[in-house]
C-alpha positions in Angstrom: 73.8 -75.7 129.0 77.3 -77.1 128.6 79.1 -73.7 128.9 79.2 -72.9 132.6 81.4 -70.1 133.9 81.8 -67.7 136.8 79.2 -65.3 135.3 76.7 -68.2 135.1 77.2 -68.9 138.8 76.9 -65.2 139.7 73.7 -64.8 137.6 72.2 -67.8 139.5 73.2 -66.3 142.8 71.9 -63.0 141.7 68.5 -64.5 140.9 68.5 -66.2 144.3 69.2 -62.9 146.0 66.3 -61.3 144.1 64.0 -64.2 145.1 65.0 -64.1 148.7 65.0 -60.3 149.2 61.8 -59.8 147.3 60.1 -62.4 149.5 61.3 -60.8 152.7 63.9 -58.3 153.9 64.2 -56.1 157.0 63.5 -52.8 155.1 59.8 -53.2 155.1 59.6 -53.3 151.3 59.0 -57.0 150.5 56.2 -59.3 149.5 55.8 -60.4 153.2 55.2 -56.8 154.2 52.9 -56.1 151.3 50.8 -59.2 152.1 50.8 -58.2 155.8 49.5 -54.7 154.9 46.5 -56.0 152.9 45.7 -59.2 154.7 43.0 -60.6 155.0 41.6 -58.9 151.9 43.8 -60.0 148.9 44.0 -58.4 145.5 44.8 -60.3 142.3 48.1 -58.5 142.2 49.1 -59.9 145.6 47.9 -63.4 144.6 49.7 -63.4 141.3 52.9 -62.1 142.9 52.6 -64.7 145.6 52.2 -67.5 143.1 55.2 -66.2 141.1 57.3 -66.3 144.3 56.1 -69.8 145.1 57.1 -71.0 141.7 60.5 -69.4 142.1 61.0 -70.9 145.5 59.9 -74.3 144.3 62.4 -74.2 141.4 65.3 -73.1 143.6 64.6 -75.5 146.5 64.0 -78.4 144.2 67.3 -77.8 142.3 69.2 -77.2 145.5 67.9 -80.4 147.1 68.6 -82.5 144.1 72.1 -81.1 143.5 73.4 -80.6 147.1 71.1 -83.0 149.0 70.3 -82.5 152.7 73.9 -83.1 153.8 75.3 -80.7 151.3 72.8 -78.0 152.3 73.7 -78.5 156.0 77.4 -78.3 155.2 77.0 -75.2 153.0 75.0 -73.4 155.8 77.5 -74.5 158.4 80.4 -73.2 156.4 78.8 -69.8 156.0 77.7 -69.8 159.7 81.4 -70.4 160.6 82.4 -67.5 158.4 79.9 -65.2 160.2 81.2 -66.5 163.5 84.7 -65.6 162.4 83.6 -62.1 161.5 81.9 -61.8 164.9 85.1 -63.1 166.6 87.2 -60.6 164.7 84.9 -57.8 165.8 83.7 -57.0 162.3 80.0 -57.9 163.1 77.9 -57.3 166.2 75.8 -60.5 166.9 73.5 -58.5 169.1 72.3 -56.3 166.2 69.3 -58.3 165.0 69.0 -56.3 161.8 72.5 -57.2 160.7 71.9 -60.9 161.6 68.7 -60.9 159.6 70.5 -59.5 156.6 73.2 -62.1 157.0 70.7 -65.0 157.3 69.1 -63.8 154.0 72.5 -63.6 152.3 73.3 -67.2 153.5 70.0 -68.5 152.2 70.6 -66.7 148.9 74.1 -68.1 148.4 73.0 -71.6 149.3 70.2 -71.5 146.8 72.4 -70.0 144.1 75.2 -72.5 144.6 72.6 -75.3 144.8 71.2 -74.2 141.5 74.7 -74.4 140.0 76.2 -77.3 141.9 75.7 -79.9 139.2 77.6 -77.8 136.7 80.4 -77.1 139.3 80.7 -80.8 140.2 80.9 -81.7 136.5 83.6 -79.1 136.0 85.6 -80.3 139.0 85.3 -84.0 138.7 84.2 -84.7 135.1 81.3 -86.7 136.4 78.0 -86.2 134.7 74.6 -86.4 136.4 72.0 -88.6 134.7 69.9 -85.5 134.2 72.7 -84.1 132.0 72.8 -87.0 129.5 71.2 -86.4 126.2 68.7 -88.9 124.9 70.2 -89.0 121.4 
């Protein structure tokens, strides 16, 4: 995948949003709520959906850890947390509204996962450096 562009980044962030918000969201319509409503008796549908989500999380977390590393993840989260702090300071957000804070936390997680999935491509574009995973064996 040598052709990386803004749409590529947005697609990855979009998939991260789907993964995060299907897993849990404050609306009550998520895998977490579905599992909670049927637990302890599980159906094959719940089990298959859960395994699919675990596979998705494993892919995103592994890629994010490999590309950003723990320090990069902390810096990405801190940057977004400071932006939320700025919006609270400007009066655009109410930090006492736990529903809004839950949505913001899910958005931060989604963006970190999406950027983490794309970071090797972004770094290659910015610096010209290639990761060893990117080198062809030809």
